Structure formats: structure tokens, C-alpha cells
C-alpha positions in Angstrom: -24.6 -39.0 8.6 -22.7 -36.2 10.2 -22.9 -38.0 13.5 -21.6 -41.1 12.0 -18.9 -39.4 10.3 -17.8 -37.7 13.7 -18.1 -41.1 15.6 -15.8 -42.8 13.1 -13.2 -40.1 12.8 -13.0 -39.5 16.6 -13.6 -43.0 17.9 -11.4 -45.4 16.2 -8.5 -45.5 18.8 -8.3 -49.2 18.9 -7.4 -49.4 15.3 -5.2 -46.3 14.8 -1.8 -47.8 15.0 -2.2 -50.9 13.3 -1.9 -49.5 9.8 1.8 -49.4 8.7 0.8 -50.3 5.3 -1.1 -47.0 4.9 1.5 -44.8 6.6 5.0 -44.7 4.7 7.8 -42.7 6.1 9.4 -40.8 3.3 12.3 -39.0 4.9 15.2 -40.6 6.7 16.6 -39.2 9.9 19.6 -37.3 8.7 22.3 -35.5 10.6 22.8 -31.7 10.0 25.9 -31.4 7.8 26.4 -27.5 8.2 25.5 -24.6 10.5 22.1 -23.0 9.9 22.6 -20.0 7.8 22.0 -16.4 9.2 19.0 -16.0 6.9 17.3 -19.2 8.1 17.9 -18.1 11.7 16.4 -14.7 11.2 13.3 -15.9 9.2 12.7 -18.8 11.7 13.3 -16.5 14.8 10.6 -14.0 13.7 8.0 -16.7 13.0 4.9 -15.7 15.1 3.2 -18.3 17.3 0.6 -18.3 20.1 1.5 -19.8 23.5 0.4 -19.0 26.9 -2.4 -16.8 25.8 -0.4 -14.3 23.7 1.4 -14.0 20.3 5.2 -14.2 20.5 8.0 -14.9 18.3 9.2 -18.6 18.1 12.7 -17.2 19.2 11.1 -16.3 22.7 9.4 -19.7 22.8 12.8 -21.6 22.0 14.7 -19.4 24.5 12.6 -20.3 27.5 12.2 -23.9 26.6 16.0 -24.2 26.6 16.3 -22.3 29.7 13.7 -24.4 31.5 15.5 -27.7 30.4 19.1 -26.7 30.4 19.3 -23.7 33.0 21.0 -21.8 30.1 19.8 -19.8 27.1 22.6 -21.6 24.8 23.9 -25.1 24.4 27.3 -26.3 23.5 27.7 -29.6 21.8 30.4 -32.1 22.3 31.9 -30.9 19.2 32.2 -27.4 20.6 29.3 -25.9 18.4 27.5 -23.3 20.4 23.9 -23.5 19.6 21.4 -20.4 20.1 17.9 -21.3 21.0 16.6 -20.9 17.5 19.4 -23.2 16.2 18.5 -25.8 19.1 14.8 -25.8 18.2 15.5 -26.0 14.5 17.4 -29.2 15.2 14.7 -30.5 17.4 12.2 -30.1 14.6 14.1 -31.3 11.6 16.9 -33.4 13.0 15.4 -35.0 16.1 17.8 -38.0 16.3 20.6 -35.5 16.5 18.9 -33.2 19.0 18.3 -36.4 21.0 22.0 -36.6 21.8 22.3 -33.1 23.2 22.9 -33.1 26.8 20.3 -30.5 27.6 18.7 -32.0 30.6 20.0 -30.5 33.9 19.8 -32.9 36.7 20.8 -31.2 40.1 21.0 -34.3 42.0 22.2 -37.7 41.0 19.8 -39.4 43.4 17.0 -38.3 40.9 18.5 -40.9 38.4 18.9 -43.6 41.1 15.1 -43.1 41.9 14.4 -43.7 38.3 16.4 -46.7 36.9 19.7 -48.2 37.5 20.4 -48.3 33.8 20.7 -44.5 33.8 24.2 -44.0 35.6 24.8 -40.7 37.5 27.8 -38.9 36.6 28.3 -36.4 39.5 25.9 -34.5 41.8 24.8 -32.0 39.1 25.3 -32.9 35.6 23.6 -32.7 32.1 22.0 -35.6 30.3 20.8 -36.3 26.8 17.4 -37.7 25.9 19.2 -40.8 24.5 20.9 -41.3 28.0 17.6 -41.1 29.8 15.8 -43.2 27.4 16.3 -46.6 29.4 14.6 -45.1 32.2 11.8 -43.0 30.6 8.9 -45.5 31.7 10.0 -45.6 35.2 10.5 -41.7 35.3 7.0 -41.0 34.0 5.5 -43.6 36.4 7.3 -42.1 39.3 6.3 -38.5 38.2 2.6 -39.4 37.8 3.0 -41.0 41.4 4.6 -38.0 43.0 2.5 -35.4 41.2 -0.5 -36.7 43.1 1.0 -34.9 46.2 0.7 -31.3 46.8 3.8 -29.3 45.5 4.7 -28.3 49.2 4.3 -31.9 50.3 7.0 -33.3 48.1 10.5 -33.8 48.9 13.3 -32.3 46.9 14.0 -35.5 44.9 10.3 -35.9 44.2 10.1 -32.3 43.0 13.0 -32.8 40.7 11.7 -36.2 39.3 8.4 -34.4 38.4 10.2 -31.5 36.7 12.5 -33.7 34.8 9.6 -35.8 33.6 7.9 -32.7 32.5 11.0 -31.5 30.6 11.2 -34.8 28.9 7.6 -34.7 27.8 8.0 -31.2 26.5 11.1 -32.3 24.6 9.3 -35.2 23.1 6.6 -32.9 21.8 9.4 -30.7 20.1 11.2 -33.7 18.3 7.9 -35.2 17.2 6.5 -31.8 16.0 7.0 -32.6 12.4 5.9 -36.4 12.6 3.0 -35.5 10.3 5.4 -34.4 7.6 7.5 -37.6 7.8 4.8 -39.8 6.5 2.6 -40.1 3.3 -0.9 -41.4 3.5 -2.2 -44.2 1.2 -5.0 -42.9 -1.0 -5.6 -45.6 -3.6 -8.3 -47.7 -2.1 -10.8 -47.3 -4.8 -10.7 -45.6 -8.3 -13.2 -42.9 -7.1 -10.9 -42.3 -4.1 -7.7 -42.3 -6.1 -9.3 -40.0 -8.7 -9.6 -37.3 -6.0 -5.8 -37.3 -5.8 -5.2 -37.5 -9.6 -4.1 -41.1 -9.4 -1.4 -40.8 -6.9 -0.8 -43.9 -4.7 0.2 -41.9 -1.6 0.1 -38.2 -0.7 0.9 -35.6 2.3 -1.6 -34.8 5.0 -2.0 -31.3 3.5 -3.0 -32.7 0.1 -5.5 -34.9 1.9 -7.1 -32.1 3.9 -7.5 -29.9 0.7 -9.8 -32.7 -0.6 -11.7 -32.9 2.7 -15.1 -31.9 1.0 -14.7 -34.6 -1.5 -13.8 -37.2 1.1 -16.8 -36.2 3.3 -19.1 -36.5 0.2 -17.5 -40.0 -0.6 -18.0 -41.0 3.2 -21.6 -40.0 3.1 -22.1 -42.0 -0.1 -23.0 -38.7 -2.1 -20.6 -39.8 -4.6 -18.7 -43.0 -5.6 -19.7 -46.6 -5.9 -21.5 -47.3 -2.6 -20.1 -49.4 0.4 -16.6 -49.8 -1.2 -16.0 -46.1 -1.3 -17.5 -45.6 2.0 -15.0 -48.2 3.4 -12.1 -46.5 1.6 -13.0 -43.2 2.9 -13.5 -44.6 6.3 -10.0 -46.3 6.2 -8.4 -43.0 5.2 -10.0 -41.0 7.9 -8.6 -43.7 10.4 -5.1 -43.3 8.8 -5.3 -39.5 9.5 -6.1 -40.0 12.9 -3.3 -42.7 13.2 -1.0 -40.0 11.9 -2.2 -37.6 14.6 -1.6 -40.2 17.2 1.9 -40.6 16.2 2.3 -37.2 18.0 3.6 -33.8 17.1 2.0 -30.8 15.7 1.3 -29.4 19.1 2.3 -25.8 18.6 0.0 -23.1 17.4 1.9 -21.8 14.6 -0.9 -20.9 12.1 -2.8 -17.7 12.3 -6.6 -18.1 12.1 -8.5 -16.6 9.1 -8.7 -12.8 9.1 -12.5 -12.9 9.7 -12.3 -15.4 12.6 -12.8 -12.6 15.2 -10.3 -10.9 17.6 -10.2 -13.5 20.2 -9.8 -16.6 17.8 -7.2 -19.0 18.8 -4.3 -19.8 16.6 -4.2 -23.3 15.0 -1.9 -26.2 15.7 -1.0 -28.5 12.8 -2.7 -31.2 14.7 -5.9 -29.5 14.8 -6.1 -28.9 11.0 -7.6 -32.3 10.3 -10.6 -31.9 12.8 -11.2 -28.1 11.3 -11.1 -29.3 7.8 -13.7 -32.1 8.2 -16.1 -29.9 10.3 -18.0 -26.8 9.7 -15.7 -24.7 11.7 -14.7 -22.5 8.8 -12.2 -22.4 6.0 -8.6 -23.5 6.6 -7.2 -22.6 3.2 -4.4 -20.1 4.6 -3.2 -22.5 7.3 -3.2 -25.5 4.9 -0.8 -23.5 2.5 1.5 -23.2 5.7 1.1 -26.8 6.6 2.2 -27.6 2.9 5.2 -25.3 3.4 6.1 -27.0 6.7 5.9 -30.4 5.0 8.1 -29.4 2.1 10.7 -27.9 4.6 11.0 -31.3 6.1 11.4 -33.0 2.7 13.9 -30.5 1.7 16.0 -30.2 5.0 19.2 -31.8 3.4 19.1 -29.0 0.6 19.9 -25.7 2.4 18.9 -23.7 -0.6 15.6 -25.4 -1.2 14.9 -25.4 2.6 15.4 -21.6 2.7 12.8 -21.2 -0.3 10.3 -23.1 1.7 11.0 -21.4 5.0 10.6 -17.9 3.2 7.3 -19.2 1.8 6.1 -20.2 5.3 7.4 -17.0 7.1 6.0 -14.6 4.4 2.5 -16.4 4.6 2.4 -16.5 8.5 3.5 -13.0 8.8 1.1 -11.8 6.2 -1.9 -13.6 7.9 -0.7 -12.3 11.3 -0.4 -8.6 9.9 -3.9 -8.8 8.5 -5.1 -9.6 12.0 -2.9 -6.8 13.7 -1.0 -9.4 15.6 2.5 -9.2 14.2 3.7 -5.6 14.8 5.7 -6.3 18.1 7.2 -9.7 17.0 10.5 -8.1 15.4 10.9 -5.8 18.6 10.6 -8.8 21.0 13.3 -10.9 19.0 15.5 -7.7 19.2 14.8 -7.3 22.8 16.1 -10.8 23.7 18.9 -10.8 21.2 20.5 -7.7 22.7 20.0 -9.2 26.4 20.0 -5.7 28.2 19.8 -7.2 31.6 22.9 -9.4 31.3 24.8 -6.7 30.0 23.6 -4.3 32.8 24.9 -6.8 35.2 28.3 -6.9 33.5 28.5 -2.9 33.8 27.3 -2.9 37.5 29.9 -5.5 38.6 32.6 -3.5 36.6 31.5 -0.3 38.5 31.8 -2.1 41.7 35.3 -3.5 40.8 36.6 -0.1 39.8 35.2 1.4 43.0 37.1 -1.4 44.9 40.3 -0.2 43.2 39.7 3.5 44.1 39.9 2.3 47.8 43.2 0.8 47.3 44.6 3.7 44.9 42.3 6.7 44.5 42.2 8.0 41.0 40.0 10.6 39.4 40.1 8.4 36.2 38.8 5.2 37.9 36.2 7.3 39.6 35.1 8.7 36.2 35.0 5.2 35.0 32.9 4.1 37.9 30.5 6.8 36.8 30.6 5.8 33.3 30.1 1.9 34.0 27.2 2.7 36.4 25.5 5.2 33.8 26.0 2.4 31.0 24.3 -0.1 33.4 21.4 2.2 34.3 20.8 3.0 30.6 20.7 -0.6 29.5 18.4 -1.4 32.5 15.9 1.3 31.8 16.1 0.6 28.0 15.2 -2.9 28.6 12.3 -2.1 31.1 11.0 0.4 28.4 11.1 -2.1 25.5 9.1 -4.6 27.8 6.6 -1.9 28.4 6.2 -1.3 24.6 6.0 -5.1 23.8 3.4 -5.6 26.5 1.6 -2.2 26.1 1.3 -1.9 29.9 3.2 -0.1 32.7 6.6 -1.0 33.9 5.4 -3.1 36.9 2.7 -5.9 36.4 4.4 -8.9 37.5 6.7 -10.0 40.4 9.5 -10.4 37.9 9.1 -6.8 36.6 9.2 -5.4 40.2 12.8 -6.7 40.7 13.8 -4.8 37.5 12.0 -1.8 38.4 13.0 -1.6 42.0 16.7 -2.0 40.9 16.5 0.8 38.4 14.8 3.2 40.9 17.3 2.4 43.6 20.3 2.9 41.3 18.9 6.2 40.0 18.2 7.4 43.6 21.6 6.5 44.7 23.3 8.3 41.7 21.3 11.4 42.4 22.4 11.3 46.1 26.0 10.9 45.1 25.9 14.0 42.8 24.6 15.9 45.9 26.8 14.9 48.5 30.0 13.2 46.8 31.1 11.0 49.5 31.3 8.0 47.1 29.0 5.8 49.5 25.8 6.1 47.4 27.8 5.2 44.3 29.0 1.9 45.8 25.5 1.0 47.3 24.2 1.8 43.5 26.6 -0.8 42.0 25.9 -3.4 44.7 22.1 -3.0 44.5 22.1 -3.0 40.7 24.3 -6.3 40.7 22.0 -8.0 43.1 18.9 -6.9 41.4 20.1 -8.4 38.1 21.2 -11.7 39.8 17.8 -11.9 41.5 16.0 -11.1 38.1 18.0 -14.2 36.4 17.1 -16.4 39.1 13.6 -15.5 39.1 13.5 -15.7 35.1 14.6 -19.3 35.5 11.7 -19.8 37.9 9.4 -18.2 35.5 10.7 -20.5 32.6 9.8 -23.5 34.8 6.3 -22.5 36.0 5.1 -20.1 33.5 7.0 -20.6 30.3 7.7 -16.8 29.9 8.3 -13.5 31.8 5.6 -11.7 29.7 2.6 -13.9 30.5 -1.1 -12.8 29.9 -2.3 -11.3 33.0 -5.2 -12.3 35.2 -8.2 -10.1 34.5 -7.8 -8.3 37.6 -4.5 -7.0 36.8 -5.2 -6.0 33.4 -7.4 -3.1 34.2 -7.3 0.6 34.4 -5.3 3.7 35.2 -5.4 3.4 39.0 -3.6 0.0 38.8 -0.7 1.4 36.8 -0.4 4.2 39.1 -0.8 2.2 42.2 1.8 -0.5 41.4 4.4 1.9 40.0 4.1 4.3 43.0 4.1 1.6 45.8 7.0 -0.2 44.1 9.0 3.2 44.2 8.3 3.0 47.9 9.7 -0.5 48.1 12.7 0.6 46.3 13.3 3.5 48.6 12.9 1.5 51.6 15.7 -1.1 50.5 18.0 1.7 49.4 17.7 3.3 52.9 18.4 -0.1 54.5 21.5 -0.7 52.3 23.0 2.7 53.1 22.2 2.2 56.8 24.3 -0.9 56.5 27.2 1.3 55.6 26.9 3.5 58.6 26.7 0.3 60.9 29.7 -1.6 59.2 31.9 1.5 59.0 31.3 2.2 62.8 31.9 -1.5 63.7 35.0 -1.8 61.8 36.4 1.5 62.6 36.4 3.0 58.9 37.1 6.7 59.0 37.2 6.5 62.9 36.4 9.9 64.6 35.0 11.4 61.3 31.7 12.5 62.8 30.7 14.6 59.8 31.0 11.7 57.4 28.8 9.5 59.5 26.3 12.2 60.1 25.9 12.8 56.4 25.2 9.1 55.9 22.6 9.2 58.5 21.0 12.3 56.9 21.0 10.4 53.5 19.2 7.6 55.2 16.7 10.0 56.7 16.1 11.7 53.4 15.6 8.3 51.6 13.2 7.1 54.1 11.1 10.1 53.8 11.0 9.7 50.0 10.1 5.9 50.5 7.4 6.8 53.0 5.9 9.3 50.7 5.4 6.9 47.8 4.5 4.0 50.1 1.5 6.1 51.5 0.4 7.3 48.2 0.8 4.1 46.5 -1.3 2.3 49.1 -4.1 5.0 48.9 -4.0 4.5 44.9 -4.4 0.7 45.7 -7.4 1.3 47.7 -8.9 3.3 44.9 -8.0 0.6 42.4 -9.6 -2.0 44.6 -12.7 0.1 45.0 -13.0 -0.1 41.2 -12.1 -3.6 40.8 -13.6 -5.4 43.9 -16.1 -2.8 45.2 -14.3 -2.2 48.4 -11.4 0.4 49.4 -9.9 -1.8 52.1 -10.4 -5.6 53.0 -7.4 -6.4 55.3 -6.0 -8.6 52.6 -2.4 -9.9 53.5 -1.0 -7.8 50.6 -2.7 -4.8 51.8 -1.6 -5.4 55.3 1.9 -5.8 54.2 1.7 -2.2 52.4 0.2 -0.8 55.6 2.9 -2.3 57.7 5.5 -0.4 55.5 3.8 2.7 56.1 3.3 2.3 59.8 7.0 1.3 60.2 8.2 4.3 58.3 6.0 6.6 60.3 7.2 5.0 63.6 10.9 5.3 62.5 10.6 9.1 61.5 8.7 9.9 64.8 11.4 8.1 67.1 14.0 10.2 65.1 12.3 13.3 65.4 11.4 12.9 69.1 15.0 12.2 69.9 14.2 8.7 71.1 16.8 7.2 68.8 20.0 8.7 67.5 21.8 7.9 64.4 22.7 4.2 65.5 19.2 3.3 66.5 17.9 5.1 63.4 20.1 3.1 61.1 19.1 -0.1 63.0 15.4 0.8 62.4 16.1 1.3 58.6 17.9 -2.2 58.5 14.7 -3.7 60.0 12.4 -1.6 57.8 14.2 -3.6 54.7 12.9 -6.6 56.2 9.5 -5.2 56.5 9.7 -4.3 52.8 10.9 -7.6 51.8 8.1 -9.2 53.7 5.4 -7.1 52.0 7.1 -7.6 48.6 7.6 -11.3 48.8 6.9 -12.9 52.1 3.1 -12.4 52.0 3.0 -14.1 48.5 4.1 -17.4 50.4 0.7 -17.3 52.2 -1.1 -18.0 49.0 -4.3 -16.4 50.2 -6.3 -13.5 49.7 -7.4 -11.6 46.6 -3.8 -10.8 45.8 -2.9 -14.6 45.8 -2.5 -14.4 42.0 1.0 -13.3 43.1 1.9 -16.5 44.9 5.3 -17.9 44.1 7.1 -21.0 45.6 10.7 -21.6 46.0 11.6 -18.4 47.7 11.1 -19.2 51.3 14.7 -20.4 51.8 16.0 -17.3 50.1 13.8 -15.0 52.4 14.9 -17.1 55.6 18.5 -16.6 54.9 18.1 -13.0 54.3 16.3 -12.6 57.6 18.9 -14.7 59.5 21.7 -12.4 57.9 19.9 -9.1 58.8 19.1 -10.3 62.2 22.6 -11.3 62.7 23.7 -7.8 61.6 21.3 -6.3 64.1 22.6 -8.4 66.8 26.3 -7.7 66.1 25.6 -4.0 65.7 23.9 -4.2 69.3 26.8 -5.9 70.8 29.3 -3.5 69.3 27.2 -0.6 70.6 26.9 -2.2 74.1 30.7 -2.9 74.4 31.5 0.5 72.9 29.3 2.4 75.5 30.6 0.2 78.3 34.3 0.8 77.2 33.6 4.6 77.3 32.0 4.5 80.7 35.1 2.6 82.2 37.3 5.0 80.5 35.4 8.0 81.8 35.7 6.5 85.5 39.3 5.9 85.1 39.9 9.4 84.0 37.8 10.7 86.9 39.9 8.7 89.3 43.1 9.9 88.0 41.8 13.3 88.3 40.9 13.0 91.9 44.4 11.3 92.5 
């Protein structure tokens, strides 16, 4: 009988959407008439969900969804209303027709629309479109995306890649606006007197009420109660209607915590999964059903802000209590606060402010401006370090475990070292480099955050097992990344030496340039120390994780290359084979070596470290290499002409002396 029940429940796809009589829509698609209240936003933002293998606030989910589709973490409506991610997600859930008019889909090339359907007119090369504007071409968009997705990502053209990405965004948006479809319909339950009696004589009822009576429906279906075939047929029809309701879409967000005794690794429950769980022996679903009922009432009361808030509070309190009982809620408020304060964007503002004030001091020196530079730089560093620390607390891991985190950590370490250098030599060079590197680091982190939103959906993903290991990994990645940071800082300061000499800045001030070269030397020594120690610690970790200390993996070779280049550079300097000019050239090239080890080897996508593979950075690396090689060639040409000019001048003086 159980097999018969399962077969009927899961195998009636041909009849699922032919029951409009049994599914009655009970709420009209209204337009939101007033802004969401602050209390609603706070309660909704701190709702816990499970996505990507971790428990996170729905605020984080909304932020990365909007960033992925829109390219920004906010949306401004045509009426001028600025929506936060949570406000936008609330509109998607409860006012889907209104949300469908929001122009949130960023299309970077109008040729994407031409490839889809002529009925979707392009506006300009890059613009934003609403779901309603794209709707005429959705069928062709999905068909084209399916065709292009059969190709390897690296073999797709730019237009094909953007078509696939747009189709992915549209499908995910559809999941959001259909999330509450299960709450917008009522199910007919008056097929027989026995069936109607289970629901106190009601003609229609909600999904949650039906699932509450799952044991009685199963008994009715099995023929254990009721009046034979008529009740079995009525129960079968009801089960088909439930499946039809599921097939309408929606409910695909794991928003319900499992029961407390379900085990530490139990998956959270999507609304769409509750029907299957209620009619099987997978366990009780009492708590999730209460939360499901609260969601249904929220949908029904969305036009009444006060009543909506009451139901939201009940949903929030129930979900939080269940999550706390499982020990899975503690860091949710902290994560909401982390994204709300936006530490890294604020740090960028202060880094840019520090650079601008430094530029003003070049025009008109002022001790107050100089103090302002220090204040802005210190504020930026505090914000950056605070943000990194909060991420460590939220994740319960060291500051470096993903490529995104290496950007933040390298920027923080480079700025801190530069500030210490400035305190020591007070030449106002390191402080300029600090502001530039800090700003570049923040820009790069934002660029990569957008890429993570597109590919991973978050910058705090669950780690692969090999990265979620022991003490040696934490010390290895932290130490070797400090070596990366010092190598890049030395390269940046070497640029100051080269550009200063080429453009005649403080011409004849040999002490000034000698001090800069000494700083480059010291930073390179610092970087070499941490690179060597970090590489050795990486071997210790590899021995624990993979059973061998060294395997000539591309990432390992990249780390070794940094060490070899650093040792070679210092030996050439100590041996007198290169002077200050050659030493700075070697430092600039060392920056390219660090960049290759940090990012370039990930483009290979091979080896035990291939978990770090990332696409979309080849062009950035290529441009960087071309620029840096151009700097080296320009410096070499300057040096050649400079030496030739001195030689000519010396011969002229000698001729005059003989005359």
C-alpha cells in the first residue's frame, strides 16, 4: 500500500495542471502602497536560511542575489524609491507583479537582446531591463541559453556567455517571485463526507492545514478509514492537487530549520519539501508546519501592515527559536550588522580621501593636511581590519581561506607595513603608496565580490574539505599571504624610485633615492622571510592532508618561484651585480612573479590546488603584465639614454680640457 501511495503521489505529472477547479487563488496581486516599516525590515533581515551549505541571514541571500542580477546592492525605482536588498526581496515575495516591473537585469551588450528576440528592443550598449520587458523573449532566451550551455565556458563567445548568465538570472528571479505560490491558492477538500470531516467541513483550505492532516489522509488513501473506493479516490485526487500546487513553482528556499533531534548535519527544509516529508516516515514536521502557516498568513495579510507584522514576528520568533535550539543562529545578527555597515566600501572612501589630501600637499604643503592624511589612512585601515576580523568571527576561520579574502588581507598588511615605514623614515613616499594600494585593493575586492556573487552566490562559501582542516593550513595561508603582500609593496615602492628618476622629481637628491632603495630592500627581505616560512608550512600541511611534503603542483611551484626570485634579487644586490636601478627593476618584475603565483596559476585549473580556479581574470592579468613590462622597457630606455648622455658629456669635457 505504501508503494501504491508513493507511486500515485510522485507519478501523476500528466494530470497535475488540469485541476483549476481544485486550486482556487485567494489573494489578488496587489501593489505595495507604503514603504516597508523598519521593524519589518529588521525582522525579515535576520531570518535564518540555509544556502550554499551554510546557515546565513536572508539579508545576505538578498544582497548577493540583487548584486548578481543588478550589479549593485540597491535598486532605485522609477519613482525614486531606493530599495535595500531586503526591501527588494520582500517585494519579490509578496508583490511579484510590482517586482516584475523593476529594471534589475543588467545587460552589458545590447547584442544579447538581438540574439534573443526582436520584440525585446535594446536601449543602449549597457542598460537595465525588467522581467516584464524581457518576457516576450523568455522562451527564446532559455532555448539559446540551453544551447550555449552545452559548450565549455572557455569556448563560449562573450555574447553567448552573457546570454547564459542572463537566463540564469531570469530563472532565479522567477524562483523568487513564485516563492509564495503555495500560499496564494487554497485546496478543495470536500470530495466526500469523510474527507470533509477531516477539515471540519471546510470546502477549501491551505496547504499547511492539509499537511497537518497527513496521517488521516494516508489512512483514508489506504482504505483504513472511510467508505471504500470513493474515499480512496477523493484522497488520491487531493494528493494530485497538492502535487499540482507544488508544480506551480516556488517554495525553493530552505527557510525552515529541521527538528532539534534531526542531527547536526540535517539539511534545512524548503516549503516545497514539506509535503513529501509530511506523507513519508522521514520524521515529524510540526515546527516547520507552524512556520509554513505563518508564511501563508503573511501572504494573506500583506495589504494590512499591522497584521503582516504580527505574522512576521511569529515566523521570525519560531524560526529563530528552532535555529537557536540547534545552535545555528548565534552569528546571524553579526552577519547582518557586518553587511549593513559595509566596512570595505567605507575603507575605500577613506583611502581615496587620503590620496586626495596627499595630492593637495604636493601643491601646497601643510602640516594639517598631512595630519588629515594620517587620520584618513588610519580610519581606512581600522575599517579594513575590523571587517576582516568580523569575517573571521562569522566564519570561525583564519583571515585567509578564499581568494577573495586574500585581496582584503594583502591590502591590510601592505597598508600597515607602509604606515610603519612612513613612521620610520618620514619621506612621505610610503604613505602615498599605502593609500594607492589600499584603494586598489578595495576596488579589486569589489570586482571579485561581484564575480563571487555570479559564480558562488556568496563570499563566505562552505569550504572544500581539504581547506577546512588544521592549524598548519591556517598558519601556512596567513604567512605566505603576508609574503605576497610584502612582494607587491616592494614592487609599488620601486615604481616610485623609477618614475621619480625618469621624470626628474627631486633631481640630484641622492639621499632621497638611496633611502627609497633601502626601503625596497627591507620590504623584500621581510617578504622573502614570510614566503619561505609560509612555503615550508604549506609543505607540512600538505604532508598532513595529502601524505606528501612536496609534489611540484603548479601552486607549489608558484610559491617556490617567489622564494627563488627573492633570493636571486637579494644576492645580486649584495654581490654588487645590480645597483639601485637594477634592484628596483628586479623588484618590479618580482611583483609580476607574485601576481602569477597569487592568481595566474589558478588559470591553469589543474593540480591539487585547482579548488582555487577562477575565470575572468586573464585579461586583467594580461593588461597588468603589459603595463609592467612597458614600465620596465621605458625605465631601461631612460637608463640607456641617461648613461649615453653622461658619456657624451664626459668626452666633451675631456676635449675642452685638452684644448
